[in-house]
Residue, then its C-alpha position, 0 to 999 in steps of 0.5 A: x499499500x502507498x504510505x507517506x514518507x518524509x522525502x521530496x522532489x522539488x522542481x523550480x522553473x522558469x519559462x524561456x524565451x526560445x524553445x530549449x529546456x535547460x536543467x540542473x540536478x541537485x543530486x547529480x550536480x550536472x546541467x545539460x540542455x536540449x530541445x523541444x524540437x529534437x528530443x532525443x534519449x541521452x545515449x546512457x542510462x541517465x537522469x536527465x531522459x526522465x525530462x527528455x521523455x516527460x516532455x517527448x510525451x508532452x509534445x507527442x500529445x499536442x501540449x504546446x510546451x515552452x522552453x524552460x530553465x528548470x532546477x530539481x532538487x530531490x532527497x527520494x533515494x535512488x533505486x530503494x523501491x520508493x519511486x524516485x522515478x515517478x517522483x521526477x516524471x510527475x514533478x517535471x510534467x506538471x512543471x512543464x504544464x504549469x509554466x507553459x500554462x497548460x492543464x492537465x487532467x490527473x488521468x491524462x497525466x498518469x497516461x503520459x508518464x505511463x507512456x514515458x515508462x513504456x517508450x524510454x524504459x522498460x514497462x512499468x509494474x502494476x505497483x508503479x502505475x498505482x504509485x504514479x496515480x498516488x502522486x498525481x492525485x495528490 
């Protein structure tokens, strides 16, 4: 069963005048940039693929995204079974939608994040889908 834990994923975002997304991860102390007009996965298994994937799914769903500067900070343990990827996906999708002034229904958000898992990563388990649903609805 889902339960509350004392962990967080924070995403700060600011609109840009171009169609680029620049992302800084406090956890990895790394910055990267990509264009919304040409979103490709990072060639290695990389944290940025969650943000790239979210943006790609929103573009594929014909959501009018805008360029943005993003800072991510999280203390959700990676690989500990606490769904750090779900937290990053949902918070990034919410931030990108917010800065573009797009409304996304929580169930649509769940579907977009599920499609991301199928398109960029291995298919998620039912448990991961339930965790995403709880995160979207909270």
